[in-house]
N, C-alpha and C positions, 0 to 999 in steps of 0.2 A: 504494500500499499503506499502511497505517496502522501507527504504531509498534507493535512487538511482533509483527507480521505477518511470516511467512517463506514463501517459496515453496519446493517441492519438486517433483521429478519421481517419479511413482510408476509402476513397471513391474509388470504382471500377466502371469501364466503360466497354462498349461493345467492343470498338475498341481502338487502340492506338490513332487514329485521335481525338476521343471524349476525351480522357485522356489529350492530349496535349492541345486541345482547352479549356477544363476545367481549366487546370493550368493557361492558359493565362487569362481567366475570372476571376479567384480568384486573381490573381496577379494585374490585373487592378482595382479590388475592394479593394485592399490594404489588402488582407489577406495573411498571410505567408503560403506558401505551399511548400511541398517537394515531388517530385516524388519518389516512392519507388516500389520494386517488389511487386506484389499483395500478401498479406498474405492470409493463407488458409482459414481464417474466411470469406473471401469474395467469396469463391467458384471458379468456373471455369469462368474467364473473360479473358481479353486482356492481362494480364500479368504486367500491369502498374497501380498502385493505386496512389491516393494522399493523403498525410499525412497533417492533420490540428490539431491544438490545440483544445481540447474539448471545451474551452471557446469561440472559434470562430466557432463552428459548425454551430450554427444557422444563422449567418452572411454568412457562406460559402455555406450552403444549399439554402438560399435566392439568392445569387449571381448566383449560378449554375442554379437554376430555372429561374431566369431572362434571363440568356443567353441561355436558351433553351437546357441545358445540364444536366438534373437530373442524378445523379449516379444510376447505376443498383443496386448496394449493398453498404451498409455501415456497419462499425463495430468500436466499441470502443474497443481498444487494450491496454494492459498493455505492456509497452517497459521496459524490464529488463536491 
């Protein structure tokens, strides 16, 4: 990675409702999350993705699974 570049994990969902519920579940689990427009790397989904620090990806995936909201797609992305 070059200076100023950061990686993040983006999770995509089938519907806006699922994305917003997943955002709430992650926040309740104490995981910092940001809603973003879906990156192309996630393919054709609802248009909203959730951005999480890669160091918290395992905890995020466990929280989403526990909430019954597994993502349809995920990708680790370089943020320039």
